[in-house]
C-alpha positions in Angstrom: 1.8 -4.5 -62.3 0.4 -1.2 -63.5 1.7 2.1 -62.1 0.2 5.5 -62.2 1.8 8.8 -61.1 0.2 10.0 -57.9 -2.7 12.4 -58.5 -2.5 15.6 -56.5 -5.8 17.3 -55.7 -5.5 21.0 -56.8 -6.4 23.9 -54.5 -9.4 25.0 -56.5 -10.4 27.8 -54.2 -7.1 29.6 -54.8 -7.4 29.5 -58.6 -8.5 32.2 -60.9 -11.1 31.5 -63.6 -8.3 31.1 -66.2 -6.4 28.7 -64.0 -9.5 26.7 -63.4 -10.1 26.4 -67.1 -6.5 25.3 -67.7 -6.7 22.8 -64.8 -10.0 21.4 -66.3 -8.3 21.0 -69.7 -5.2 19.3 -68.1 -7.4 17.0 -66.0 -9.5 16.0 -69.1 -6.2 15.2 -70.9 -5.1 13.1 -68.0 -8.4 11.3 -67.9 -8.2 10.6 -71.7 -4.6 9.2 -71.3 -5.8 7.0 -68.4 -8.7 5.7 -70.5 -6.2 4.6 -73.1 -4.5 2.5 -70.4 -7.6 0.7 -69.1 -6.6 -2.9 -68.2 -8.5 -5.6 -69.9 -9.0 -7.8 -66.9 -11.7 -6.2 -64.8 -11.0 -8.6 -61.9 -7.3 -7.7 -61.6 -5.5 -5.5 -59.1 -4.4 -3.3 -61.9 -8.0 -2.6 -62.9 -8.8 -1.7 -59.3 -5.8 0.7 -59.2 -6.8 2.1 -62.6 -10.4 2.5 -61.4 -9.4 4.4 -58.3 -7.3 6.8 -60.3 -10.1 7.2 -62.9 -12.7 8.0 -60.2 -10.4 10.5 -58.6 -9.9 12.4 -61.9 -13.6 12.4 -62.5 -14.2 13.8 -59.0 -11.7 16.5 -59.6 -13.4 17.4 -62.9 -16.7 17.6 -61.1 -15.3 19.9 -58.4 -13.6 22.1 -61.0 -16.9 22.5 -62.9 -18.7 23.3 -59.6 -16.1 26.0 -58.9 -16.3 27.4 -62.4 -20.1 27.5 -62.1 -19.8 29.4 -58.8 -17.4 32.0 -60.4 -19.5 32.6 -63.5 
């Protein structure tokens, strides 16, 4: 069974520009680390769990970028 640490959704509205940029970098690193752990069996429960975590990180990155765009 594959296990991933829980992903906490950051409070983007409370962050400064610098904090958002750091959060984006950290989230990109988490996504890259997750990509390296992609299960081979796309039909497995592990792949479903991995996919959910991957999608959440991508959503967070999109929201960070939206917030950065709004501040710039």
